[in-house]
N, C-alpha and C positions, 0 to 999 in steps of 0.2 A: 505491499499498500505506501503511495509515495505521499507525502506530505506529515504535517503533524499529527501523531498518537495523543491524544490527552488522555490523563488519568485524573481521578477527580477526588485525592484526599485531601478535604480538607481538615485544619485541624480544629476550627471551631465547632466541627461536627460532632466531637467527643461530647458536647454538651447536649443533652437529648433536644429532639427537635421532632414534631409533629406535621405529616404534609396532610391537610384538612380542606378537601373539596366540597362541594356544595352537596355532592351525593358521596357517599363514603364506597368506593368499587369494590365491587363484591367479588370474592376469591373466583378464580374458574372452576367452571365443574369441572368435576373427576375425567368426563370423556373430551376435554378441550385439552389436557395436558396428554403429551404422546410420550412417552420414554422410550417408546421403542425406537423412534427417529436414532437414539445415540444407542442402542443396543449393540453389544459384540456381536461380530457376524459368526458366531457358532455355529448360527442355524442355516450358514450359506456358506462357507468354505469347508475344503474338504479336510480330514483330520490329518495334522500333519505325521509325518512317521520317517523311517531311516533314510526315504528317498527324498523326501521334502520337507525341510524343518519348517519348525513353528516361525524361525526367523525370515523366512523365505529362502535360505540360500539352500544349495543341493546338499542332501544328507550323505553320512559317511556309505551307504548302501546305493547311492544313486550311480547310473548307469546309462549308457546309451548305445544303440547296435552302430554297425559300420559297415557302409558299403563302398566297395571300391570297383572302378569302372575301365576296362579297356575296349574303345567304342572304333569302329571302323564305320564312316557313313561317306556315301555317295550321291550327289545332286544329280538329277537327270534334268537340267533346266529346259530342254524344248518340251519335254512333258510334264513338268512340275510333278516331278516326284522324288521321293528320298529311300534309296537302301541302306539296311545298315546290319551290322553282325554287333554283339556285344558279348563278352565275358564280365559277369559278376561275382564278385570274389565277397560273399558275405560271412559278418563274425558277428557269432552271437555271445554277446556280452552280458546277458540275462542269466542270473541265477537258476532259473528252469531252461528245461531243454525245450526245444521246437519241432512240431512235428509236421510243420508246411510252412512255406513261404508265401505271402503276397505281395504281388508285384502291381503297379499303378498303368495302366494302359488309357492316360487322357485322352489320346486322339480319337479314341472309341464314341466320345460325346459326341464327334462328328460323324459316324456312321450312319448307313441309312437305317439300320434296326437301332437306332439310337431311342432311350426313353426320354431325352431331355427333353425334345420340341412339345412331348404328349404332356408335359405336364404344365407348361405356359397357358393361360388364358388366351384364348385365340377369338377375339372378335370379328366380324364382317367390316372392312373399314368402307365408309363412305365414299373416298376418293383414294386412289393410290396410283403410282408410275406406272407406266406402260412397262420398265423393266420391272417394278415391284412386282406388278402383277403376274408378269409372265414367269419369273423364278418360282412366286409362289402356288401358282395354281397351274402353268402348262408345261414346265423346264424339270425335266429330273433331278430330285434330289442328289445333292454333291455325293458321292461316293468316298467319303473319308474313312478313318478308323485303321488301325493295326490290321497288316495281313501278316499274322504270324506264320513262320516257315518251318521253326522247329523252336523245341527247348530241349537243350542236351545235358549232360551231366559232365565232371572232366573229362572224363573217357570215351566221352561221344554218343554215349547211350541216353537214347528218348528218354526223358522224363514225361511224367503224368502231370497235366496240367488242365485246368478249367476257367473258362472265362465267363466272368459274370458282369456285363456292360463294361464299366471301365476297371474293374478288377482282377488281375489273374492269379488264382492259386495254384503254386507248383506243389507238388508231393513230393516227400522227401523217401527215398529208399530205407531211412531208418532215422531215429529221432536226431535231432541237433545240440550236443550238450554244451554246458554252459564253458566259453573260451575257444570253443572251435569254430573251424570255417567250412566252407563248402562254396563251391566256384560252379557256375551253370553258364552254357551258353546259349544264346538266343539269337535268332537270325529273323529279321522283317523288313518291311516294305509298307508306305502309304502315300497316298494321293495327296501332295500340299494344296492346301486351300487356299483360294483369292480370299483375305481377310476382308475385304474392303465389300465383298458381294456375300462371303458366305459366315463374316463373323470370326472371332475368334483373337486370342493372344499372340497368334504368330501365324506365318505363313508367309503371302505374298502380295506384292503390288505391282502391277503390270502397269507400264507407262506406254501409252497408244502410239505417242508421235515418234519414237525412238525403238519402239519393239520390246525393250528391256524387261526386265523383272528384277525386285528388290525384295530378298527373301532375310526374314527374320526370322529361323527356326527355333522352336522349344517344343519341351513335351514330346522330343522325336523320338526317345528313346524307351522302352519300358523301365521304368524305376521301382526301385524299391519302396514298398510302404514304411512308414514307421512303426516299430514296436516297443513299447516302454512300460512303466509301471504305471502309467494312468489307465489307460486303455487296451493294453495289449496291442493288437495289428489295429492301427488305426485305418480300417479298409470301408470308411464311406465313401459311397460313390461320387464321382466328380459330377455334378449336375450342370455344371457352368460359372456357377456363380460362385461359392466358397472355392478357394484356391488351393492350398499346394500342402502336404506335411512331410518334410523327407529327411531323412538320415545323412548325417557327415560321411564324407569319403574321398579318395583322391581320383583323378580322372586321368587317365589317357588317351585322347581322341585325336583320329587322323580324318580329316573333311577333304575329298574329294571332289574338286569343281573346276569349272572350265577354268583355262590358264589364264585369262584376260579378266578374272574377277579379282578383286580386292575384298579381304574379308578380315574382321575382327569376332574373337570368342571369348568366354571364359577362359583363365589361365594364362600362360606364360608360352608364347610361341617359341619355339624350339628351333626351327628352322626359316629364320626372317631372311638370310641372304639366298635362300633356293626360293623364294617368292616373290621377294623386292627387286626393283632393278637396282643397279649399283647406286643411281641419284637418289633413289627412295630411301636406300641404306644409310646414304650420308646425312640428308636429311633429319632421318628418325635419330641417329647418333647426335647429330646439334639438339634436335628436340628433348634429349636428356640431360641438358647441360641447362636448358632455356627455363627459367623460373619465373620469369615476369610476363611472357607471351607464348602464346603457341607458333608453333612452326608446322606451314603446311609441306607434310609430307609425300601426299599423292596429290598433285594439283589439280584444279579443276580444267585445265586442258590438256591433261593425261587423261582424265575419266572421260571428257567428251570424245576424244580419240577412239577410246575403248567400246564407246558406245557403239560404234560402227562396225565392229571388227568381230564379233559372234563366234569367237574361238572355237575350234573343232578339238582342240587339244587339251590335255587337263593337268592341274597340277593339286598334288595333297598339301595340304595347311597342317603342321602337328603341336598339338597344344598339349599342356600339361598342367593341370591343377591340383591343387594339396588342399584339404581341407574344407571343400566346399559342401554343399548341399545339391548342386544342380548345374546344368551347364546350357548356355545359350550360344547362337550364334549367329554373326549378322553376313552375307555374302552377295555382292552385284558389282558388276562391271560399271556401275556408274558411281560408285563411291569416289567421293574426296576424303582426304585423312588430314587430319591435323591432330598434335598434342605437344603437351608442356610438361615439364617435371613440377610434383609438390613436395616440398620438405615436410615430411611427419615422422614422429618419434624418431628422429635420427637415421632415417632411410629416406631414401627417394620412391616416391610414388608417380605412375603416369597417369596422368588425366587426357582422355584422348575421345574426339569426335571422327565419326563418318557420316557421311550425308551426300546425296545427290546434288547436283546444281541447282534444282529446283529450291533446296534449303537454302541459298543464299540468295542477299548477303547477311540474312539473319544469323546463319549458324555459323559463320567463319567469325562473325563478330564476335558472338557470344556463347556458345554450344560449352567449348572447352573451359574458357573462364570459370562459368558457371559451375561447370564438375569441379574445378580446383577448389574454388570457394565450400563447395558443399562438403568434399572431405574433409577442409580446414575445420569449418564450422559443427560439423556433427563428431569428427574426432574431439573436439575440444570439450563437446558437452557428453562422451563416452567412453570411448578409446581411442588407441591410434589405430587407423584404419591398415588392417594387417596385409591385404593382398597388393599384388603389384600393380595395379592396374584400376581403373575405372572407365567405362567406355558408354559414351551417348551416341545412340544409331537414332538419325533420322527418319522416322518410318510416319506417314501420314494418318493419323485419327488414333494413334497408339498412346499405348501410355503403359510400359510393363517392363516388369524387373527381374533380372537372374543375377549370380554371384558375377561379379566385376562388369556386367553389361545390363544395359537396358534400351529400351525405344522407347520414343517421343517424337509428340507431334508438334505442329507450330509451322508451317510453311508460307511464306510470302505469296504475292498474287504474282501471277506470270510476268509481269513486268519487275518483279522484285520489291514490288512498294507491299509496306505491312502497317498496319494499326499498332496501336500501342496495346489493344487488349492480345492481338496475335504474339506480340512480343514478350508481354509479361505471363502469356500462358506458357510460352514454351521455357521461359524461365524456370516460371513454377513447377512445371512437370519435368522439367530436369533434375529439378533439386528434388522434389519428392521421389523420383525412381532410382536415381544416384543414392538418395537416401537408405532407400529399400535395401543397399548394402548391409546396413546395421540392423534393418529390423524388416525381414526377418532372416535373413541369408546369415547373419551372426548370431543375432539373439533369436534362435530359431523356433520361435511360437509356432503354432497350429494354426496355419490359415483357414483349413477344413472347417475347423469348429468355432475359431474366434478370431474375426477379421479385423476387430477393433483391436488385437494385440499387437499388430504390425501396421495396419495404416493408419488406425487412432495415433498411435504412438510416433508413427513416421511424418504424419499429418502435423502433430506439434513441433517436432522438430523441424520440419520444411517453416513452418511460420517464424520459427527463432533464426533459421538461416538465413531466410527472405529479409525479416528485418536487418540482419546483418549487413546483408549485401547493399540494403537500402532502406533508412529508417521509413521511409514515405512510400514503400512499396505495397502497393493496392492487392494485399492477400485478400483471399477470399474464404480462408479459414483460420482459426486460430483465437482471434478476438470474441470476448465472449459476445457482444452486441450481433455478432453475425449469425449464432446460432438460435436467438430468439425468435424468428420467423418459425423454424421448425421445431422447438418446444413449447410455443402458443399453439401448435396447429390441432386439430383435431384427435384427442387422446387416441379414438378406435382407431386411426393410422398408422399409431406409435406402437415402437415394440422398445424395452429397455435395452441400452447398449450389450447386456450380457445376454443376447440372445444367437442363435445359430444362424450362421451366414447363408443358410439358404432360407430361411424366414423372415427374412429383413426387408421392409417394403421400399422404405427411402433409403436405400443403400448408403449414398454419398453422404448425407446429414447422421445417420445413426452409425456408420461404421468409422466414418473419416471427420467431419465435421463434431461431432457434440464431443467425444473424447477428447479431440484435439482443443476444444473450450475448455472442458474441465481441466485439464492437466495447465492449461495457460491460467486459468483462474489459481488453482493452485499453487502454481509458481508466483504469480503476481500478486496474488489478494490473501490467499489463505495462508500460507507456509512462509514465503518470502523464499527470494531467488538463492539463498544461500544454503537453507535448508532442504529445499525444494533439490536444487542441481547435484547434493550431495546424496540424496536418496537414489534420485534419477541416475547417476554415475554409477552407485553402488548397484543396481539391478543389472543395469548393462554389463559391468565385470563381472557379476557373479555367475551372469546365463549367459555371455558370451560362448558361442560352439557348443550350446545346450540348448536343451528343448525345455523352456519354461511356460508354468500354466498362469491363468490370471491369480491364483492364490498366491504364487510366487510375486509377482509385481507386486500386489496390494500390501502384502507381509514386508516385503522387504521396504517398502516406502516409510512403512510405519517403524521399522526395526532400527532403520539406520537414522532417524529424525528423532524418534521419543516424539513424534507429533499421531497424535491417537484421530486416525482417518476412517473408522469405520463408518460414521455418519457419512460421510462425504462417499465413499464408495456404494454404499447403501441405497443412498439417494439417488446419485448419477449415473451409478451403472446399472441397477437392479429394478429402476422403475422408470416411469415416464412423468413423473412429478415433473413442475414446474416451479420458479424463483419468484414469487412476488410479496415484496413486502412493502408495506406502506405508513405514512402516517396519518393515524387515525385522529391525534387530538393533541393539543399544545396548551397547557394551563401555565399562568405566570402565578407565583406564591409573592406573598410580603410574610415579614417576621414580625411576631407582636409579642410583647407581654402576655396577654390575656388570648383564652381560646374563644375560638368563631361563637356565634349565637345559637344557644341549644347546645353546647356541650360544655361539660365540664371536667376540672383536672382529673377529679376522680373516676371520672369515667372513661377518660381516654386513657388513663393509667390501667384499669382495668383489661383493656382493649390489647395492651401491648401485652406479649408473650413475656418479654424481656425488658425492663426497664429500668432505668436509673433512678436511684431513690432522690437526687436532688432536684432543686428547683426546675422547671420547666419553660420552654418556650415554644411558641406555637406559629406553623407556617401555615399561612391563610390565603386560599385561592382567590383571585380577584373574580368578580363577578362578570364584566365587561369584558367580552368576546375579543374586543379590539385594545383592550389594555390602555385604553384612554381615560383613565381614572385620576384621582388625586394620588393612588399608590405608585404613579411614574417614578416618583423621587427613589433615588437608589438607596439601597442598605448601607446603615452606619450601625453596627455594632453598640457603640456608643450609646443609641437612643435607645437600646431594648435593654432596661435596665438588669434583668436577672441575668443576661449573658454577657455585660459586660462586668455585673458582679464577678461572674465565674472566671471570667477572662483575667481580670486584676488580681485573683486571690491563686489562679493555677498556672500564672506565665509572668516572667521575668520581663522588663521592661524589653531587654535585648531578644528574648523569646516573642514578645509581642508585635516586634517589630518583624518577626519570620512568618507572622501567621500570613495565609490567604484572605484576602480582602475583597471578596466576594459581592456585588452591588445588586446582581437580580439571578431570580429563581425562575428557572422552566423545567416543567415535567413534560415529557415528550412520551405520548404513547404509540409505539410502533404494533402495526397489526402485519397479519401473513396471511392472505389470501391464499398465495401458493404453497404444495405441499411440501418444498425443500426446505430444509434448515439450512441457512447462509449467514455468514456474518452482516453484520448491519455497518454499513459505510456512511456515515454522516458529515454532510456538509454545512456549517453553520457560519452564516453571512451576519455581520454588527452593521449598526449604523453608520458605520464611519467607513464601511466599505471592506474592513478587514476581514480575513476568512480564517477559521479553524476547523482541522478534520479529527473525526474520531472515530475509530475501529474495533467495533466490538464482536469479539468471536462468536462462532456460532451456537457455543455452547449456551450464550444467554437466551435459547428457546428451550433449555434443558428440562423445566419446569412448567411451564407452559407454552404449547405450540402455538396459539392464535395469537397473544400479543403479550406485551413487556413494558416495560415504563423505566426509562430514565430520566434523574435530575441532572441539570445543566447548572452551574452556579456561575455565572459570568460576571467581567466585569464591567462589561457594556452590552446594550441593550441590541437583542437580537431583531433582525430584521426580515431573517428568511433562512430556512431549513430543508437541506436537500438529501434524497436516499440515493448511494450511489451516482454520484454527478457524474464520474466518468463512465460508466457503464462499464462496470469490470465483473458484475455478478448475474450477467443474463436475465436481469430481471425483466417479465415480459409485460410489465404494464407501469409504464411512466408518471401516469394521469395521477397517480395517488402518492407520488414521491416527494412531492413538496408542500410547504408551509411558508406563506400561506396559498394555497391551492393555484397553478397556474392553468392557464387554458392553452392547450397545446393542439398547434397547428394541425391540421388534417393535411392528408396525402395531397389534396385537392390544391390547399393551401399554399 
């Protein structure tokens, strides 16, 4: 919270005082108090164990499986097919033996017999493009999906397997014990989808003008599913929305493509001298020493020359990647290539971009610089980026991530012009997708189950990185006020953040925007940057190269900061409640020697559970709502004899000089129409224009979930009180945030 946080310990209050309004406030009814909002989350979180501790850290028995791959693939550019063979070596680190293996066949989501299209609502459109009508009703469906030719063991013997939609179970000849390995080989091919027509996170884009294709290849090989202490085999089907859960491993991948292609992929390129020209190799060497600007390694002129060639010869690019969960490939004869070095943690990392000429001038100017900035920003908030490079690939209408490589949209018009919206959108998506190297590629959460654990955390850090890039960057997620339209919507159309990926209706708001706003509120308003950053960095380092769950995140954030956040997780992540705090009433009091009319000292004493035995003074509410009465004169303790006598008897002259000297007393009643408990942020403006800020923690609501009171003893008369003046808490209704009440302009106005 920026500004002054006020505490109200007035020494003269040691003398007993009474607040007397015209009507004594009644205590709230029992059903108005809701202590469950602050109840510890034992009812919601999994029980800690030796695998995952109560602190949120991995336990002494924590384990994870390993899957190593040796893959050979060949691209048929003429027919848009990919052929592949792989050897998987799988290590069982679980204490229990395994009697079968589950592999993921994500390409089957595009198979002709896929069930994914059948689970979607399908209305008849009143208007549709001719192309759309033809593809929907006239043309044969795209023939996607893996065509498995064989599954064999290390000796070449066929292994029994069964395909269930996007999952394949491979039977083992005998149980695989703890610590043992098994190798199996698989051969397959599939038709590559035109993702602009058939959709998908990978595929190819065809360029009609020059006849070329730009390939972004992923989910291209049968991949091991995760087996862990939480779910056993994570073999939920891939329906198209919830993404991926994958074990770590080492990859050796050989990729054969037309000889005139330029490529980037996950891992270290082992044979650069064989696939780059001598000039390109020299430029790349220069880029390895350039820390202030990118070096063009493959020029636009070279790319345009290759576009015309359509080589029939081939080249094989060889990559090796260690301790990664997946592998991605981008290849095309259209690619321009630039790169620069980034110093991180005592080592150099390469920031790289590949893009067709259609991406310029925007991509040459911004992409690699944004990659470098993102690596620096994310590393400062988590851990030093551990891989040798990060690559941004320009692919129209894409935004998708894999270890060390990602595809990003942001294309200028044909004449090279572009709007700020396109430029800022490109910068945002590159930051976001490069950031995914940290979440979930390294902090390897289960995307199939919990989208928010990677998209939400990553969207939060994306916002932090964008503001570090440009403090005035027009980010579309992160600030609390940006999530208000979603949280104030019809509750029947919302789900809690803690909802399975396939059951979320407003996917971007729920899994990206709301958790990003929640974490930003924690950092800026609830915890403060120092505490939050320490907790977040602790979580990232505890769980890098491991498989965390939501409980691990929630517990670590509390364990590392001594900050009880159960109320926050419960409200923001497990409900669709919204925040709405208002000012119900403001009263001003004056101090008197005598009780108000109709009250007696003895009667008032009896009402107090604990009372001081000495003389009493009385706080009496003004009856005029505008405070335009004779009581406007400031309080002076010497004019209240009982109080003055007390001060003279109990404090020396020196101590009296140190006492606070409030002159006006205001009681503010805050109410809470919203369901969330949140801090109350108050800005008080005085008649002379000066301002003071007060921050009351969310725990102020612990005894009464409906309304609370605070008394402000001030030296100046108050002219205005505003709740959450900087829109830090996602308050959905600001019309009740001010006293005196202000008239909010309509959208029309």
